[in-house]
C-alpha positions as CSV (number, residue, x, y, z in Angstrom):
1,M,15.0,-8.9,5.1
2,L,12.1,-9.1,7.7
3,Q,13.0,-10.1,11.3
4,V,10.7,-10.4,14.1
5,Q,11.9,-12.0,17.6
6,N,9.8,-13.0,20.5
7,L,6.8,-10.8,19.4
8,R,4.1,-10.6,22.0
9,K,0.6,-9.2,21.7
10,S,-2.3,-9.4,24.5
11,Y,-6.1,-8.1,24.3
12,G,-7.0,-7.6,27.9
13,V,-6.0,-11.0,29.9
14,T,-6.1,-12.4,26.1
15,S,-2.5,-13.3,25.2
16,V,-2.7,-13.6,20.7
17,L,1.0,-13.4,20.1
18,E,3.2,-14.9,22.1
19,D,7.1,-15.1,21.8
20,V,6.6,-15.2,17.6
21,S,9.7,-15.1,15.9
22,F,11.0,-15.3,12.3
23,V,13.3,-14.4,9.6
24,L,12.0,-14.0,6.0
25,N,14.6,-13.2,3.5
26,D,14.6,-10.9,0.4
27,G,13.0,-12.6,-1.9
28,E,11.2,-15.0,0.3
29,H,7.4,-15.5,0.7
30,A,5.8,-16.7,3.7
31,G,2.2,-17.8,4.0
32,L,0.1,-17.7,7.3
33,I,-2.2,-20.5,8.1
34,G,-3.8,-21.0,11.1
35,P,-7.7,-21.2,12.5
36,N,-9.6,-18.1,13.3
37,G,-8.4,-16.3,16.4
38,S,-5.0,-17.6,16.6
39,G,-3.6,-14.3,15.6
40,K,-2.4,-14.0,12.0
41,S,-4.6,-10.8,11.3
42,T,-3.0,-9.3,14.4
43,L,0.6,-10.2,13.5
44,I,0.4,-8.8,9.9
45,R,-1.4,-5.4,11.4
46,C,1.5,-5.2,13.9
47,L,4.4,-6.0,10.9
48,V,2.8,-3.0,9.2
49,G,2.6,-0.8,12.1
50,E,-1.2,-0.9,12.3
51,E,-1.2,-2.5,15.6
52,I,1.6,-1.8,18.2
53,P,3.2,-4.8,19.9
54,D,3.5,-5.5,23.6
55,G,6.8,-6.7,23.4
56,G,9.2,-7.7,21.0
57,S,11.1,-6.6,17.9
58,I,10.2,-5.9,14.4
59,V,13.4,-5.2,11.9
60,L,12.7,-4.4,8.4
61,A,15.8,-3.8,6.2
62,P,16.8,-2.1,4.4
63,P,15.1,1.2,6.2
64,S,13.4,2.1,2.6
65,A,12.0,-1.9,2.5
66,R,7.9,-1.4,2.9
67,I,5.8,-4.3,3.7
68,G,2.5,-4.1,1.4
69,Y,-0.8,-5.3,3.2
70,L,-4.0,-5.4,1.8
71,P,-6.9,-6.2,5.0
72,Q,-8.5,-9.5,5.2
73,S,-11.7,-8.0,4.5
74,F,-13.0,-5.8,1.4
75,A,-16.5,-4.8,3.2
76,E,-16.0,-1.3,2.5
77,H,-14.6,-1.4,-1.0
78,N,-17.1,-4.3,-2.3
79,E,-18.9,-1.8,-5.0
80,R,-14.9,-0.9,-5.9
81,T,-13.4,-2.7,-9.4
82,L,-10.0,-3.4,-10.0
83,A,-9.9,-0.6,-12.2
84,D,-10.5,1.9,-9.6
85,I,-8.2,0.2,-7.1
86,Q,-5.4,0.4,-9.6
87,A,-6.6,4.1,-10.8
88,D,-5.5,5.2,-7.0
89,F,-2.1,4.2,-7.7
90,F,-1.9,6.8,-10.6
91,E,-3.5,9.4,-8.3
92,S,-0.1,11.5,-7.9
93,E,0.6,11.6,-11.9
94,R,-2.9,12.8,-12.2
95,A,-2.2,15.7,-10.0
96,L,1.1,16.2,-11.5
97,Q,-0.4,16.8,-14.7
98,L,-3.4,19.0,-13.5
99,A,-0.7,21.1,-12.0
100,A,1.6,21.3,-15.2
101,E,-1.5,22.3,-16.9
102,A,-2.8,25.2,-14.2
103,L,1.3,26.4,-15.1
104,A,-0.1,27.5,-19.0
105,D,-2.1,30.5,-17.4
106,P,-2.1,30.7,-13.7
107,D,-3.7,33.8,-11.7
108,D,-0.6,33.6,-9.4
109,P,2.5,32.0,-11.2
110,A,4.5,31.5,-8.1
111,A,1.8,29.8,-6.2
112,A,1.3,27.8,-9.3
113,L,4.9,27.0,-9.6
114,A,5.3,26.0,-5.9
115,H,2.3,23.6,-6.5
116,Y,3.9,21.8,-9.2
117,E,7.0,21.7,-7.6
118,Q,4.8,20.1,-4.7
119,C,3.2,17.7,-6.7
120,L,6.2,16.7,-8.8
121,A,8.0,16.2,-5.4
122,H,5.1,13.8,-4.2
123,F,5.1,12.2,-7.6
124,E,9.0,11.1,-7.6
125,A,8.8,10.2,-3.9
126,E,6.1,7.4,-5.0
127,G,8.6,6.1,-8.1
128,G,8.0,8.6,-10.8
129,Y,6.9,7.3,-14.5
130,G,8.8,4.4,-13.7
131,R,5.8,3.3,-11.2
132,G,3.1,2.5,-13.9
133,A,5.3,-0.6,-15.2
134,R,6.2,-1.7,-11.5
135,V,2.4,-1.5,-10.6
136,E,1.7,-3.6,-14.2
137,A,4.2,-5.9,-13.0
138,V,2.9,-6.8,-9.8
139,F,-0.6,-6.8,-11.3
140,D,0.5,-9.5,-13.6
141,G,2.5,-11.2,-11.0
142,L,-0.6,-11.9,-9.1
143,E,-2.4,-12.6,-12.0
144,L,-5.0,-10.0,-11.9
145,S,-4.8,-9.2,-15.6
146,E,-6.7,-12.3,-16.0
147,I,-9.9,-10.5,-14.3
148,D,-12.4,-8.2,-15.8
149,P,-11.1,-5.0,-14.2
150,E,-14.7,-3.3,-14.4
151,K,-16.2,-6.1,-12.2
152,P,-17.3,-4.8,-8.9
153,L,-14.6,-6.8,-6.1
154,R,-17.9,-8.2,-3.9
155,A,-18.3,-10.4,-7.2
156,C,-14.5,-11.4,-7.5
157,K,-14.3,-13.4,-4.4
158,N,-14.9,-17.3,-4.7
159,T,-17.9,-18.8,-3.3
160,T,-18.1,-21.9,-1.0
161,S,-19.3,-23.9,-4.2
162,G,-15.9,-23.3,-5.7
163,V,-17.7,-21.0,-8.5
164,G,-16.0,-17.7,-8.3
165,G,-16.0,-14.5,-10.0
166,F,-12.2,-14.7,-11.2
167,R,-11.6,-16.9,-14.4
168,S,-8.2,-18.2,-12.6
169,S,-8.9,-20.7,-10.6
170,G,-7.4,-19.3,-7.3
171,A,-6.8,-16.1,-7.8
172,W,-8.3,-14.7,-5.3
173,R,-6.8,-17.0,-3.0
174,R,-3.5,-15.7,-4.3
175,V,-4.0,-12.0,-4.6
176,R,-5.2,-11.9,-1.0
177,A,-2.4,-14.4,0.7
178,S,0.5,-12.7,-1.7
179,L,-0.7,-9.0,-0.9
180,R,-0.4,-9.6,3.1
181,T,3.1,-10.6,3.2
182,V,4.9,-9.7,-0.1
183,K,7.5,-7.1,0.5
184,R,6.4,-3.6,-1.9
185,L,8.8,-3.0,-4.7
186,R,11.1,-0.9,-3.8
187,Y,11.6,2.4,-5.5
188,A,14.6,3.5,-6.9
189,G,15.8,7.0,-6.6
């Protein structure tokens, strides 16, 4: 559950958020619609902790719950592909594999074992081997499986003419809208 009460945020004398309150229960989804400059991005950045509100409260329950956030702009990632982004999810698994291989013939067995244990703890904290299935489920749920994973993100945005890089109409809008407010899957364990 996400509960926001009387959230306020100003930049100088300009009030962007004023007494914003809402509750989003487990399993519910929400979209933010409003004109440019109305505070949509500011609200999301406050919810994910990228900005500190001037007042009010944000409660996310249970404490282990997380909010996923995909910034509105992909300018810094325009040349990355969906495959690149998906590979980021598996970085800890790759690190664990390399640490395991280093155990085969280590110069310093104690250091190699300590490094392996550190990589294993990080991997398990991120969901372990079950994480791959959860990542695939999220990508499938957002219909990202319909997209060429090797196509750069800049080519996947819908254009004003309605001709976009996605084979599925509206997929880009669903990705952006869903990832802004959808709660991340909670990891068991």
